[in-house]
N, C-alpha and C positions, 0 to 999 in steps of 0.2 A: 687174540691180543699177542703181539710179539714181545717176548721178555728177554732182556739182556742177561748175560751170564756174569756172575760175580765171584771173584776169588779173594778171600780175606787175606790181609797181610798184617804184620805187627804195626802198631801205632808208633809213629815217630813225630815229635812236634816240629822238627826242622826238616823241611822238604829237601834239603841238600842230601840227606841220607839216601833218598830214592833218585833224585834227579841226576846225581853224578854218574849213574849207570847209563844214562841215555843222552847226556848233554851234548855229545859229539855226533849224535845220530842225525840224519836228515830230518828237518822240520821239528827239531827238539824245541819244546815250549814249556815254560812253567808259569802258571798264574798263581801267585803267592799271597796268602792272606796276612803275612807278617806275624803270625803267631809264634811264640806265646805272648810277645810284648804288645803288639797291636791287638786291639780288642774287638773291633767292629766286624772283621771278616770271620768266616766260618770254614770255608773249604780251600784246599790247595788242589789244583789240577795240573797233571803232568801228562804229556804225550810226546810221540815222535813217530817217524815213518808214516806220514799221511798217505791215504789212498790216492789223493789227487791234490794238486796245488793250483790255486786260482789267483790270478792277478789281472788287473784291468788291461785291456789291449790299448794300443795307441789310439787316442781320440774316442775311446769307448765312454759313453755317458755313465754316470753313477747308477742311473735307473737300469740300464742294460746289464751292468756288472752285477747288481743285486738280483736281477732275473736269473743270471747264471748261477749265483749262489743258491737261490731257491731250487733250481733244477738239480744241483748237486745234492742238497739235503733230501729232496724227493727221491732221487735215485738210490741213496743209502737206505732210506725207509725208516719209519718211526720205530722206537723200541721203548718199552716201559721198564722201570726197575722192578726187581722182585718186591712182593708185598712187604710192607712194614719197613722198607729201606728208603730213606730220603736221599736222593742223588740230584745234583745240579746238572749232570751231564751223562747222557747214555750213548754218546756218539754224535758227531756233527762237525761244526766249524770252530776252529781256533785260529786266531791271527790278529791282524792289526789294520786299522785305517789310519793313514797319515793325515795330518791337518789339511794338506793340499788336495786331498780327495774331495774336499768341499767344493772346489772349482769344477768338479764333474757333476755336482748336484745343483749348483746355481750358476747363473751367467756372471762370471767374475773376470776381471783382468788378471793376467798372470805375467807380471813384469819382473818380479823378484827372481834372482838367479837361483837355479837349481844346481848346487855344487856337491850334493851328497848322493851317494849311489844307493838309494833305497826306493823301491817302487811305491806308488801312491797308496797301494793296499796289497795285502797278501793274506790268504787264508788257506789252511790245510783242511782237508776233509779227513777226519780221524774216526776209526772204527774201534778204538780202545782208549782208555785213560786210566791213570792211577789217581783216585780221589781220596784225599784225606779229610775227614770230618773232625774238626777240632772240638766241636760240642760233644760229640759222642766218643771222642778219642778212639777213632777207628779208621782203618785204611783198607781200600778195596781196589783190586783191578777190575775194571768194567769192560766187558767185551760185547760189542754190538753183534747181533746174530749174523751179520754179513762177514765178520772176521773169520778167516779160515782156522780150522782146528790146529793145524801145525803152527800157525802164528801164535795162537793162544798158549800152546805148550811152550813155545820159545820164550814168550814174555814171562810166564810163570817161573820158568827155570832161571831167567835173568834176574828177577826180583827176589827169588827165594834163596839164591846162593849168596855166600858171604862175599862182600865186596870191599876192597880197600880204596880209600880216596886216591885219586890220581894227582900226584904232586904237580903243582903249577904255581907260577908267580905272575904278578902284574905290577907294573910301576910306570909312573910318568917319566918321560925323558925331557920334559919342559914344564914349567908351571902354567896354570891356566891364564889366559889373557882374553880380554873382551874384544870382539870385532869392532865395536863402536866406542869411541872415546867419550869422555864426559860432555864435551862440547857438542858432539854429534847427537848424544842422547838428549841434551837440553833443547837443541833445535827441533828434534822430533816432537818433544812434548809441547813446545810452543806452537808447532804446526797443528797438533791435535787441538790445542786450545782455540786456535783460529777457527777450525772446523766446528767446534762446539759453539762458539760465539755466533757463527754464521747460521746455526740451526741445522747443520748436517747430521749431527749425532749428539748423544748424551754421554756416551762412555765408549772408550776404545781401549782394548787390551793391547798394550804395546810391550814387546819383548826385545831383549838383547841376547846375543849369543856369545858363548865362551868356548875356547878351544885349547887343547894341549896335545902334545905328541906323547905316545905311549908305546910300551912293549909288553908282551906277555898275553896271558889268558883272560879274556873278559869275565869269565866265571869267577875268578878270584876277586876282580873288582866288585862284582855283584855281591859276593859274600861279605866283603868288607863294608860295603855301603849298607847292606841289610842289617848288619850288626850295629852300625852307627845310627841308622834312621829307619827302623822297622815301620812299615805303613801297610794299611789293609788292602791296597789295590796295586801291589807290586807285581813285577813280572820280568822274565828273562826270555827273550826270543832270539834264537840263533838265526843269523842272516849271513850273507856272503861276507867272508873275511872279517867276521865279528859278531856283534850281538846288540840288540836293544836291551838296555838295562834301565828298568823303571822302578822308582820308589814313590809311587803316587799315593797321596792320601784321598784322592777325589774319585767318587763314583760318577759315571756318566749316566747310563740308563740301565736299570735292572727290570726284567720282566719275569714274574713268577706267578703262576696260577692266574694269569690274566691281569695282574696288577702291575702298573708301571711306577717306578720310583726313580727320581734323579736327586742328587745331593750337591748343589752348587756351592763352591767355596768362593767367597769374596770378602776380603778383610783379613789383614795379617799384621801380627806384631812379633818381634823376636823374643825367644826365650832368654831368661837371665839365670845365671848360676846361683845368685842370691834369692832365696825363696820369697822374701818380702818384695824385692824388685820385680821378680817374675809375676807375682800376684798383681802388682801395680800395672804391669804391661797388659795382663789379661783383662783387668777391670777397665783399663783405658780403651781397649778394643771393644768390649761389650757396650761401653757408653759412648762410643764415637758416632756422632750423627752422620759424619761423612761416610764411614764404612757401612753403616746400616742402610744409608740411602743407596750406595753402590750395590749392596746385596739385594735390596728390594727391586732395583732396576732389573737385575738378572733374573730374579724370581718371576717377575712379570713376563719377561721374555720367554722363560721356559714354560710358564703356564700356557702361553700362546703356542709354543712348539708342541707341547704334549696335546694341546687341543686339536691338532691336525689328525691325530691317530686315536684319540681317546673318546669315549662316549661323552656326548654333550652333558654338561653339568657334573661330571665325575671328577674333574681336576680340583685338587685340594692342596693346601699348604700345611701339612701336619706339624712342621717345625720351622721356626723363623729365628734367625740370629742365635743359633746354638754355638757355644764355645767348644771347640775341639783343640786339644793341645798335643803337639808332636815334639820330638826331641829338639828340633831347631826353631819352631815357630808355633804361635797360637793362631787359630783361624776362626772366622765366623762362617758357620755352615747352616744352610737351610735345606728343607726337604719339600719336594713337590711330587704329588702322586696323582694317579688317575687309573681308570679302567679301560683297557684296550677295547676299541670298538669292534663289533662283529664285522668280519671281512677284512680286518687289518692283521698284519703279522709283524714280527720283530723288525724285519727289514723295512717295512713301511715306517715304523717308528724311527729307525735310524735315518731314513731318507728325509723325514720331516724335521729332524732335530740336529743333524750333524753339520758342522762341528758344534761342540757345546757352547752355549751362550756365555758361560762364565769366562771363556778364554777368547771371546771375539769382541763383545761390546753391544751397544744398543743404539739404533736399530742394527740388527745383525749384518745384513748385506752391506750397508754403507760402512759399518765398522770394518768389515773384511776388506772392502775396497781400500780403505785408508791404511790398514795393516800392510796390504800388498804394495802400496805406494811408499811407505815409510821404512819398512823393514827391508834391508838390502838383499837378503837371502830367504829362500823358502824355508818354512818351518820343519818340513820333513815329518818325523814322528812326533815332534813336540806339539802338544795340544791336540794330537790325534787321539786314538783309543786302542787299548788292548782289550780283547773281548772273546767270550765264547758264546756260541749259539747252537743249542743242541736240537736234535731231530724232533723233539716235542714242542719246540717253540720257546723253551726257557733261555734266558739270556742275562748276562751281566757284563758290564764294561766299565773301564776306567777312563778318566781323562789323563792323558800322558803328560802330566807336569812332573817336576823333579825327575826328569827322564834324560838319559844319556844315550847317544849312539857311539859305540866303540867299533871302529871299522878302519881297516887299512892303516894301522899304527897312528890313529888320531882319535881322540875322544872329544865329543861335542856335547855341550849342554846349553840350556836356555833358561831364562827366568823373565817373567813379565808381571804386569799388574794393570789394573783398571785405571785409566786416566779419565778424570772428570773435570768440571770447570774449576774447582778449587784445589786441584792437585798441585803440590809443590814438587818441582822436578828433582830437587836434591833428595827429598824424602822418598820419592818414588824410586830413584836410582838406588838408594840405600836399601829399600825393601827388596829389590831384585837380588842384591847381594846377600841379604839375610836368608832368602829362600834357598839359595844353592850353596851357601858357604859350607855347610856340613858335608855336602857331596864333594866339593872341590878340595877342602882341607883333608878329608878322609883319604882321597886318592893321592894327594900330594905327600901324605905321611907314609905311604906304603914303601 
């Protein structure tokens, strides 16, 4: 059995203490649990300097790209952690799938404009990581056996020496504005209602996009947003001329010890500063027949998606309509789980379920066709996924909502919601603003 090498480091609850040392390195990535405020996550993962970078080729299918990812993992080789040490990652893939990667997995029209310079997917193959375990209050450098000794020594020296923060600033040079005006939003919702009445679909997740110009370091934007809105599936991914900055509360797919879990969010109410008013909003969400029906539609969709890769009869719904509260909104969250079938791997699971049903609609393919028709620009990273997949087959992934792309002096963010037959366009429009207000106001205040 091949065992990875572990080097202990002092525990720090804020991953910025470690990530600032590598954030300007090639392939720098932070998967952040939002601790100590966010409670669901357990681990932070940091890495940089990948052994290899993989992106889809022009016209390459999603299946073919996943085959290349498998080959890269196989070439690195499996490695187990030392005995008595729980680790989510011992080497493997870290990166993202953009929402538009879904058109490489299913036959879909691609008519929306692609105006953001981000590939459909990108993964680095990493032979080391810094893993912080917030349950055990421990941090470790993890070295895959394939990593050269000189590189291990360099990384140990880098993380053990004293390091001062690199002064940087970030600010907007214009306020956020929506790409779609209220009348255009209303027309899109009316078109979705026409499709629902015609029997084309039951629910469509329709999103609008907001943009502002900016100057400075995206890392400072991430730090400010993390302080304002800590969430358990956050992340910072360096990309050309900028970064993906994600403050997502939503898990997509997790695979651990052969058990699959997804946690779809469907149902939102704003937080209120007055505790009594805030409680009323939470109770209204929990008692909303409309939101519960939307959530149940997506749970049924995801049960079907998991059924493609899980053992027959193993798919369950352990939690239904659970209330989760974040600094800006209350959400209804459910949980769907299953046991991965023999002969299937995490990439099969992704291939059968990406993009997540909570951000497409039902039925999924028809909803995605309508999204492509009505949203004028491609979603890019929004509603895609940040994820890790290690050489043992362990995986966790987010759905990239509450996510911004900061690139080439422009910051872009999105917000959407599930549209059903009885959706009121003004209420849905307001919900999109509620979801991203804390992000936009935080950056506008810098």
